[in-house]
C-alpha positions as CSV (number, residue, x, y, z in Angstrom):
1,X,92.4,120.6,74.7
2,X,94.7,117.6,74.8
3,X,93.6,114.2,73.7
4,X,94.3,111.2,75.9
5,X,93.6,107.5,75.7
6,X,93.1,105.6,78.9
7,X,93.7,101.8,78.8
8,X,91.8,100.4,81.9
9,X,92.4,96.8,82.7
10,X,89.3,94.7,83.3
11,X,90.7,93.5,86.6
12,X,91.0,97.2,87.7
13,X,87.6,98.3,86.6
14,X,85.7,95.1,87.4
15,X,87.8,93.0,89.9
16,X,84.5,91.2,90.4
17,X,81.0,92.1,89.3
18,X,80.0,92.7,92.9
19,X,83.0,94.8,93.8
20,X,83.3,96.8,90.6
21,X,84.8,100.3,90.5
22,X,82.6,101.6,87.7
23,X,81.0,104.3,89.8
24,X,84.3,105.7,91.0
25,X,85.9,105.7,87.6
26,X,82.9,107.4,86.1
27,X,83.3,110.2,88.6
28,X,87.0,110.6,87.8
29,X,86.4,110.4,84.0
30,X,83.9,113.3,84.3
31,X,86.6,115.4,86.0
32,X,89.2,114.5,83.4
33,X,86.8,115.4,80.6
34,X,86.8,119.0,81.7
35,X,90.5,119.3,80.9
36,X,91.0,116.6,78.2
37,X,89.3,114.9,75.3
38,X,89.0,111.4,76.7
39,X,89.0,108.1,75.0
40,X,88.8,104.9,77.1
41,X,89.6,101.3,76.2
42,X,88.3,98.7,78.7
43,X,89.6,95.2,79.2
44,X,87.7,92.0,80.1
45,X,89.5,91.0,83.2
46,X,88.9,87.7,85.0
47,X,85.4,87.3,83.6
48,X,86.7,87.3,80.0
49,X,89.4,84.8,80.9
50,X,86.8,82.5,82.5
51,X,84.7,82.5,79.3
52,X,87.8,81.9,77.2
53,X,88.9,79.0,79.3
54,X,85.4,77.5,79.1
55,X,85.3,77.9,75.4
56,X,88.7,76.2,75.0
57,X,87.4,73.3,77.2
58,X,84.6,72.9,74.7
59,X,87.0,72.6,71.8
60,X,86.2,76.0,70.4
61,X,89.0,77.5,68.4
62,X,91.2,80.3,69.7
63,X,89.9,83.1,67.5
64,X,86.3,82.4,68.4
65,X,87.3,82.1,72.1
66,X,88.9,85.5,71.7
67,X,85.7,86.9,70.3
68,X,83.8,85.7,73.3
69,X,86.3,87.6,75.5
70,X,85.8,90.7,73.3
71,X,82.1,90.6,74.0
72,X,82.9,90.7,77.8
73,X,85.1,93.8,77.2
74,X,82.2,95.5,75.5
75,X,79.8,94.6,78.3
76,X,82.3,96.2,80.8
77,X,82.6,99.2,78.4
78,X,78.8,99.5,78.2
79,X,78.4,99.5,81.9
80,X,80.9,102.3,82.2
81,X,79.3,104.2,79.3
82,X,75.8,104.1,80.9
83,X,77.2,105.0,84.3
84,X,78.7,108.2,82.7
85,X,75.2,109.3,81.5
86,X,75.2,112.3,79.2
87,X,79.0,112.8,79.6
88,X,79.6,109.7,77.4
89,X,79.1,109.0,73.7
90,X,76.0,106.8,73.7
91,X,77.4,103.8,71.9
92,X,80.4,101.5,72.3
93,X,82.5,101.7,69.1
94,X,83.5,98.3,67.7
95,X,86.2,99.6,65.4
96,X,88.7,102.4,65.3
97,X,86.9,104.5,62.6
98,X,83.7,104.5,64.6
99,X,85.8,105.6,67.7
100,X,87.3,108.5,65.8
101,X,83.9,109.6,64.6
102,X,82.5,109.3,68.1
103,X,85.3,111.6,69.4
104,X,83.9,114.4,67.2
105,X,81.0,114.5,69.6
106,X,83.3,116.0,72.3
107,X,82.0,113.4,74.7
108,X,83.9,110.6,76.5
109,X,84.3,107.7,74.2
110,X,84.3,104.2,75.7
111,X,85.2,101.0,73.8
112,X,86.3,97.5,74.4
113,X,88.1,95.0,72.2
114,X,88.3,95.1,68.4
115,X,89.6,91.9,67.0
116,X,90.9,88.4,68.1
117,X,94.6,88.2,69.2
118,X,94.7,91.9,70.0
119,X,95.0,92.9,73.6
120,X,93.5,95.9,75.4
121,X,97.1,97.4,75.3
122,X,97.3,97.0,71.5
123,X,93.8,98.4,70.9
124,X,94.7,101.4,73.1
125,X,98.0,102.0,71.2
126,X,96.4,101.9,67.8
127,X,93.5,104.1,68.9
128,X,96.1,106.6,70.2
129,X,97.5,106.7,66.7
130,X,94.1,107.1,65.0
131,X,92.9,109.9,67.2
132,X,96.3,111.7,67.5
133,X,96.5,111.4,71.2
134,X,99.0,113.5,73.1
135,X,99.7,110.5,75.4
136,X,98.4,107.1,76.4
137,X,97.7,106.3,80.0
138,X,98.0,102.6,81.0
139,X,95.8,102.2,84.2
140,X,97.1,98.9,85.5
141,X,97.7,96.8,88.6
142,X,101.4,97.8,89.1
143,X,102.9,101.1,90.1
144,X,105.4,101.5,87.2
145,X,107.9,99.8,84.9
146,X,110.7,97.8,86.6
147,X,114.0,96.4,85.4
148,X,112.8,93.0,86.5
149,X,109.8,91.4,88.1
150,X,109.7,93.1,91.6
151,X,107.7,90.1,92.9
152,X,110.7,87.9,92.2
153,X,113.5,90.4,92.9
154,X,113.1,93.0,95.6
155,X,116.1,94.8,94.2
156,X,114.4,95.5,90.8
157,X,114.7,99.1,89.7
158,X,111.6,101.2,89.1
159,X,112.1,103.5,86.1
160,X,110.8,107.1,86.1
161,X,111.4,107.8,82.4
162,X,112.7,105.4,79.7
163,X,112.7,105.4,75.9
164,X,110.6,103.1,73.7
165,X,113.7,101.1,72.8
166,X,114.4,100.6,76.5
167,X,110.8,99.5,77.1
168,X,111.1,97.0,74.2
169,X,114.3,95.6,75.7
170,X,112.6,95.1,79.0
171,X,109.6,93.4,77.5
172,X,111.6,91.2,75.1
173,X,114.5,90.3,77.5
174,X,115.2,89.0,81.0
175,X,114.3,85.4,80.0
176,X,111.0,85.6,81.9
177,X,107.7,84.0,81.0
178,X,105.4,86.2,79.0
179,X,103.5,88.8,80.9
180,X,105.3,88.3,84.3
181,X,106.1,91.9,84.8
182,X,105.3,93.7,81.6
183,X,102.8,96.5,82.0
184,X,102.1,96.7,78.3
185,X,102.5,94.0,75.5
186,X,105.0,93.9,72.7
187,X,102.6,94.9,69.9
188,X,101.5,97.9,71.8
189,X,105.1,98.9,72.7
190,X,106.0,98.7,69.0
191,X,103.0,100.8,67.9
192,X,103.9,103.5,70.5
193,X,107.5,103.5,69.3
194,X,106.6,104.1,65.6
195,X,104.0,106.8,66.5
196,X,106.2,108.6,69.1
197,X,103.2,108.8,71.5
198,X,104.3,108.9,75.1
199,X,103.1,106.2,77.5
200,X,102.2,107.0,81.1
201,X,101.9,104.1,83.5
202,X,99.6,104.6,86.6
203,X,98.7,102.2,89.4
204,X,94.9,102.0,88.9
205,X,94.2,100.0,92.1
206,X,93.6,103.4,93.6
207,X,91.5,105.2,91.0
208,X,92.3,108.6,92.5
209,X,95.9,108.2,91.2
210,X,94.3,109.4,87.8
211,X,93.2,112.7,89.1
212,X,96.4,113.1,91.2
213,X,98.5,112.6,88.0
214,X,96.4,114.2,85.3
215,X,94.8,117.1,87.2
216,X,97.1,117.8,90.2
217,X,100.4,116.9,88.6
218,X,101.3,114.5,91.4
219,X,102.9,111.5,89.7
220,X,104.3,108.2,91.0
221,X,104.5,105.9,88.0
222,X,106.6,105.5,84.9
223,X,106.8,107.3,81.6
224,X,108.0,106.1,78.2
225,X,109.0,109.0,76.0
226,X,111.2,109.1,72.8
227,X,112.6,112.5,73.6
228,X,113.0,111.9,77.4
229,X,110.5,114.6,78.2
230,X,107.7,114.2,80.7
231,X,104.3,114.9,78.9
232,X,102.9,115.7,82.3
233,X,105.2,118.6,83.0
234,X,102.8,121.2,81.8
235,X,99.9,120.1,84.0
């Protein structure tokens, strides 16, 4: 059974507390777990950013502000974990070693942030290394990787398959402000390059894209692969 790590942005899972998609994602994760060993890293989304902004306004240092944001990621992770019931490992790991050990249960492992200054992307990439994932799936709010920010240039090219070096060039170049169109951060991209673990980028605004991609083999995102091969070809 292949191992996969899913990085689910907080704004995808919990766009707001009242309009969260936890129930829908829990249904999908149960389906995926019949075919894959599943690890999930959950982000904090807008709620985490609000806490961080308030902490800064109180003069709290950046590292401590980050730790408050990490607590929100773990709340989101806990909600998803409990929604999954017996299909999930019944604790949210707070470090990589605990996540690896939780994986030995054969159940879906859900975790949030780990340490200040490390994004959900980076946590997901390092976890992928630690568990020996076959690929990492970034469940995000865009439908793939583009040559430029498609919101600024409607002629931007969407890539189907690129190499880790090409991804790094896109993230590092173009003279744009940080995060304007990057679907994964620089640290995560470098970790994936050194590990050789493929990255699959999926538009998570429609959660069913996960089952379409990982169960039915219907894919409309982008892939980062060192050997140019599509890790989904055998689905």
